[in-house]
N, C-alpha and C positions, 0 to 999 in steps of 0.2 A: 670561397676559393672555387674556381671553375677548373674541372678536370674533364678530359674527353679522350675517347679512344677511337682510332680509325682501324677497322679490321678489314683486310682485303676481301674476305668472303662476302662482305655486305656492300661493296662498291661496285659500280658500273664502270666499265672501261673508260678511262680518261676523266673520271670524276674530278672536279675541281675541289680541292680542300678549301674550306671556308677560310677567308682571310683571318689571320689571328691578330687581334688588335689589343694593344695595351695602352689604355688611356692615361694621360697625364693630367688627371684632374685630381688636384690635392683635396683631401677630405671627401672622397666620393660618397655620395648618398644615393638614395633610391632615384631621385630626380635626375641626377647625372648619368645613372645606369640606363634609365629610360631614354635619355637624350642621345645616348651613344647608339642604341638600338635604332632610333629614328634616323640618325646619320647614316648608319650602315644600310638601312633600306633605300635611302636617297642615293647613295653611292653606287649600289648594286642594282638599281632600277633606273637606267637612263631613260630620258624622255626625248622626244622629237621636238622640232621647233613649234609644232602645232598643239603640243601639250599632251599628246597621247603617248602612252607607254611604248618604248621602242622595242625591238627584239633584243634578247640577251647578247651581251658582247661576247666575242670569241675568247677562248681560253688559252691562247698562245701568248708569246711575248707580247704581241701587240694588245692583246686584251688585258694583260697585267698592267702594261704601260698606261692603258686608257683608264683603268680602275684608279691607278695611283694619281694620275692628273685629275680625274673626276674628284677624288678624295680631297686633293689640294684645294680645288675650287670651293667644294661644300664647306670645308673647315675654315677657310678664309672668310666665308660669309657669316660664321657663327659669332655670337657675342661672348664675352667672358663668362665663366672661367675656362672654358674649353680652349686650349691653345694649340695642341698638336696631339697626334697619336703615333705610336709606332706599329708596324705590321710585318707580317710575312705573307706575301701572296704567292701561293704555290699550286702546282697541278701535278698530280701523279698518275701516270699511265699504269694502270693496275695489271696490264698484260706484260709489259716490258720492264716495268720497275724504273722507267725513266722519270726523274723528278726535275721539274723546272721551277725555279723560284726566284723571287725579287725581295730583297730585304730593304725595309724602309726604317732604318734607325733602330732595328729590333736586335735583340740577342741572337746570335747565330745558333740555328738547329744543331743538334749533336747526333751523329750517326753512330750507332752502337752495332758492332759486327762480331759475332761469335763471342759475346760476353765482354768485349773490350771496346772503349772509345776508339773508333777508327779515325774519325776526323771531325772537326767542326766545319760546317757549311758556312764559311765566313767571307764569301764573295763581297768585294766592296759594296757596301750599301748605299742607297740614295738617302737623302735627308728624310726625317720623319714626314708622315702625311700631314699636309697643312703648311709646311715650309719648304716645299720642294722647289719653289721658284722656277717651275717650267723644266726641271731636270728629271727625265722620266725614269733614269736608273737602267741598269743592265741586268737581263735575266741570265741566271747561271743554270748549269745543267749538272745533274749527278745521277749515275745509274745505280740503283739499289740491287743488292743480291738477295736471293731467297733467304729468309730468316733474319734480314736486317731490321732494325727498329730505328725510328727517328723520333727523337724527343725535342719538342718545342716548348718554350717556357717564357714567361714574362719576367721582367727584372724584380717584380715583387717577390719571386721565389729566391733568387740568389742574393738579393739585398735585404733579406729579412734579418733582423738583428736580435741577438739575445740580450740579457740584462746588462751584460758588459759591453755591448755595442759591437760585438763581433758578427760579421756577416755570416749567413748560412753558406754562401759561396758556391761556385760552379764545380769546385773539386769535390765537395762533398756530394752535390747533385749527381755527379758522374759515378762516383764510387757506389752510391746506393742503387743506381740504374743498373751498373755492371753486375753488382751482387744479385739483384733480382733476375737478370738475364741468366746468369750462371746457375741460379737456383731453379730455373725452368718456370718461373712465375708468369702468369698471364698478364696481359696489359692492364686489366682493372686492378688486380692485386698489387701490381707494380705501382700504379698511380695512387692507390690507397696508402701504400706505405710511404711514397714520397711526400704526399700531402700530409700525413700524420707527422713525418719528421720535420717538416717546415713548420707546422703548427706548434710542435713541442719545443722547437728552437726559439720561438718567440712568445712562449708562455700561454699558448693557446689562443692568442688574439692577433688577427691580421693587421699588419701595419700599412699595408698597401694592397692593391689589387693583385691577385696571384693566379696565374693561369698555367696549366700543364696540359699538353696534348701529345699523345704517344701514337705513332703510326707503326703498325706491325705488318710488315710485308713478307708474308709467308704462306704457302699453301696449307700449312698446319696451324695457321694462327687461330682458326676457328676451334681447334681442339684445346688450345691453351685457354681460349676465351671461355669455352663451355665444355670442360673436361667430360661431363656426363654424356655428351653427344658423340663420343669417339665410337 
């Protein structure tokens, strides 16, 4: 299970959140994981016609559209079993809290504000990467408020099943995240508890790739991240 934390105090203004990718490779093994890393490098490192590495693409809406189109091309060139991937391509301006994002068939990020789910960032997505068919998708914008948290997750989290076949579900994920926020838990402990709950639900064995990423946009985020440095 992959877990990650983005803490405002460690970001440079306008840092681009790494694309969050959920592979649809059934029976994922180490070979498939390495394969995905290689694909990611190819998508994020564009080349010029002469074969030399080009300058990094811009991070605005045009940049996200380019990355999505480039991913479509790269994935369409690949042999089986890799068919398509879902992703969230997002940029957070850490000065203003403005988040711009493009969904590519991925679960909507969850915006937590003052201990409650404020909304799902469910702007209509484009198709998953690899099956875009030239449709670039539309970038959406959301302004975060100080103290907001943004939870991104792959469907391996909400679709984890217990012995009776019951899904872990989005509602359970939201409730646990809200509880952690109200209890004043830092992002690492929140993610640890979410991950433990998902594993417990499926008897300690992952049934699919599972990813959690928590963005904590707050001037006090570092205090919750490292309480000893207050």
